[in-house]
N, C-alpha and C positions, 0 to 999 in steps of 0.2 A: 559532323554533329547535326547540322541543319537537315541533312538528308536521312538522318536516323541510322547512319552506319556506325557501328561500334568499332573503335580503333584505339590503339594504345601507342603513345609516343615511344620510340626506341632511341635511346641515346647512344651515339657512336663516339668512341674515343677520338681525340685529335690524332690524325695520321700524318702530320707534317714531318715528323722525324723519319718515317719510312719514305716519304717523297724525297726528302733531302738525301737519304742514303742512296736512292736510285738516281736522282737527277742533279745533285749539287755539282757545280763546276769544280773541276780539278780533283775532287775526292769522291764523287758519286760513281756508282757502278757504270753508268753510261759514259761518263767522262773517261774512266779508265779503259773501257772498251774502245772508245773513239781513238784514244792515244795509240793503242795497239794496232788499229786499222790504218793509221796514217803512216807509221814507219814500215819500211820494207821487211824488217826482221820480226814484226809482230806475230804472235802466235797465241793459241789458246793457253799453253803452259805459262807463258810470260804474263798473259792477262790474269789468269787465276792467281798466280803468285803475287802480282801487284795488288789484286783485290784482297787477298788474305792479309797482306801487310797494311794496306790503307784502311780497311774496314774492320779489322779485328776488335777495335775498341768500341765500336758502335753497339748500343744496347739491343738493337733489333737484328744484328748480323750474327749468324752462327755458322761455324765451320768445325764440325766435330772430327775427331781422329778417324772415325769411320767414313766421313765424307771426303776429307782432303786427298786420299789416294786416288779418288775417282773424279777429282776436279769439280766437286759439288759444294754447295753452301745452302743455307736456309735464311729466309727473312721471316721475322715474326710480324705477320699482318694482323689486323684487328680480329680476324676470324681464326687465327692460329698460324702455325709454322708452314711455310711453303718451301719445298726443296727445289733447287735449280741445278741442272747439269750444264756446264759451260762448253760442252763438246760442240765444236764447229761454230761457236759464237763469233769469233773473229772473221772467219770466212763469210759467214752469212751477213755480217754487218757491212762487209765491203761491197755488197750488191748495190748497184746504182739504180735509182728510180728512173723510169722512162722520162725523157724530156717533156713529154706532153702532160705528165702528172705533176710537174713541179710548178 
């Protein structure tokens, strides 16, 4: 205002429930993924099935009948729905960081 710049405040909704869906210990998407990466028999199929079971009641998690055959789901972010495909998530998450970067 002091500089004469016209601006309008934009109110963003609280996004904590989405952060919890992604990061919460034991039930969040990343925790479920980490579990599948730790066990020898972990796989993308087991990951997505666990995800569907654990997250199906969350208000921001959606897995439609069109998405589930393709191991996909959506999260409702503040700007709208974003669809995710879990193809190769388990294998990609097993990649180790170089020792120098840790």
